[in-house]
N, C-alpha and C positions, 0 to 999 in steps of 0.2 A: 540420498546425498550423504557423503562422508564428511563429518566435521573435523577440521584440522585447526589446531591451536597454533597461531603465528605470533602470539604476544609473549614476551618474557615477563614472568610475574614481577610486579612492582610492590615492594613492601609498603610504600606510601598509600597504596589503594586498598590494602587489606582491611577486613572488618574484624575487630577484636571480639572474640566470643569466650564463653566460660570454659570451653574445651580447646581453645587455641585460635589461631588465625584462620579466616575464611576469605576466599576470593570471589567476588561477584562477576558473573558473566552475563552480558546483555546482547541480545540481537533484536533488530527492529524490522517490523513489516509496516511500511508506510503506504497508505492509500492516498494518491494525489489525483484530484479530478483534472482531466485533460481540458485545456483551454481550447474549446471548439464550439462553434455555433450550433452544431447538431450532435445527437447522441451517437453511440458507437455503432449501432446497427440499424438506426432509423433516422429520418429527417426531422424528427421533433426537436423543438428548441430546448436549449439547456439554460435559458435565462432564469436567474435566481429570483425568488420572491413572487412568482406568479400565483394566481388563485389555484386552489387544489385541482389537479387533473386538467389543467389548461395545456400542459406540455406533454400530451400523450398521443401517440400515433397508434394505428391498428397493430403495428408490430409490437409496440410496448404493451399493449393490452392483450397480446397473444391471441388475436382473432384467428380462427381456423384458416389455413392457407397462406398466411402472411409469412414471408421468408425474410430473414435478416440479410442486409447488404452492408459490407464493411465501409466505414467512413474513412476515406484515404487520409484525411487531415489528421485523424487520431493516430494513424500509423506513423505519419511524418513526425508528429509531436513526440511520440515514444522514441523514435530514432534520434531526434535532436537531444532528448534527455539522456539517452545512452551515451552519445558522443560527449556530452557535458560531464559525464562520470568516467570518461576514458574507458568505456566498456566495449566489449565485442558485440557487433551487430550481426545477428544470425540471418543468413541468406534465406533460410527456410523457417517458417513460423507456422504453428498449427494451433487452432482453437479447439477447446474441449468443452463438453457439457458437464457441469457439476450439479448434482441433485440439490434442490432447494425446496423446502417444504412450506414456506411462509407466503401469505397472500400478497405481499408487496413486490413479488416478482411472479406475475401470473402464469408465465410459461412453465413453471415448475422446475426449472433448472437455470443456472447461471452460465452464460457463455464466458469462459475464462481460458487460461492457458496453463498447461502443466509440464509435459515432457519437452516441448519445443517452444520456449518463449521467444519473444521478438528480440530481447536484449540479454546477453550473457554476462559474464563476470566483468566487474569494473572496480573502481576505487574512489573513495572520497577522503581527502586529506584535511585533518582538523588541526587548527593552530591553537593548541592549548598553552596556558601561561608559561610552562617550562619545557615544552617539547612539541614537535609535530608528530601526529599519530595518523597512520594509514588505516582506514577502515574498509575492509573488502565489501563489495556488493556482489551478492550471489547471482541476482537476476532481476530483470524488470519484465513484467508481463502485463498485457492489457486484459481488462475484464469489465463486465457490466456492474454498475452500482444497483442496489435495490431501492425500492420506494420507501415510503414511511407509513407505518401503522400507527393509528391514533386510538388510544383506549380510554381517554378521559373526556370525550365529547358527549357521551350518552351513557346512562346507567346500565344498559343491557346490550349495547351494540358497539362494535369497533368499526372504524373507518380507515380507508386506505387512500393515500395520496401517491399517485404514480408519476408525478412530475420528475422525480429523481431516478425512476426506474429506467435502466438502460443507458444512463449517462456513463461516459467512458472514464474508467479509472486506470491509472498506472499503479500497479503494486510493486514497490521497490523493496526488495528483501536484502537486508545486510547479512554479512557473516557474523558469527558470534564473537566479534572482536572488541566490543566495548567493555570497559572494566570499571566504570563508575557512573553515577548519575550525572556528574559534570560532563563526561564524555558523551553520554546519551543526549543531553541537552545541546551540546555543541554540534553533534551529528545532525540532529533535526534542524537546527538553525542554519547550518551550512547547506544542507539539502534544500531547504526552503529558499535560500538565497539563490542557489543554482537554478531552481525551477522558475523563480520569478524573473531572473535575469534572461533566461532563455525564452520566456513567454509561453512555457508549456503548461504551467499551472499558476493560478493567481495566489495560491497559498493563504487564502482567507479562511483561517481556522474557525472563526466565528460563524461562518456559513457552511462548515463541514467540508471545505474544499481540500483540506489536508488532515488526515487522521492517522494515528499510529497505534499498532498493537505491539506491546513491549514484552519480549520473552526474557525472563529472568531466571537464573539458577545460581546456586552457590556450590563451591567445592573447596577442598583443601588446595592451597597455593600450588599451581602447576599440576594438579591431579586430573583425573578423568572428569569430563563434563558431567554435571549433576542433572537431576530431573528438573525440567523447566516448568515455569508457571507463566501463562500468558495473561497479561494485563491489558484490558481494552481501554 
């Protein structure tokens, strides 16, 4: 992916440093849990708060011979979300396997999308106090969530809860168009509002339904993009 700078440097957003002004560049990767009664590739329930390993099918547990079958409702929800962001809906979409080495996804890989996601480029418009800002959306793709590893229940053993394993996530990737913490906050707030209005994600952050990885870099105003740091 080639990064393109579409924002004109704004001196009001510069960071004052000992060696001169710096400009902050932010991009967001938001993971939003799809509102659906079943997981992405199995019929197991997605109900929150059940006892450990209650919501686990043979597919989620990666039993030999069990093959994934796509949940059509998750596909529809992703398309609704794309339309809500004025995004391109790709007529062809492909799933890929991403190596995953942790026990909370027993199959040893995550089913995700890379080259051909379900939703292409879109836009989210932010109403900031003194201006409207257009933030580009690079893509939206569907993928499996991982389960939960517990390391504080026993002095010599770890436990795994697979209730969340295989739950459908929409990963919504913004372009590096954000230039301040205020814009980043406004972007997440607006995106959460869109998802909740459409009914495609409940946005309950206390339950982990919406999470964000924040990619931050700094540069000289208007200069080349710097080395980014990902904040979970």
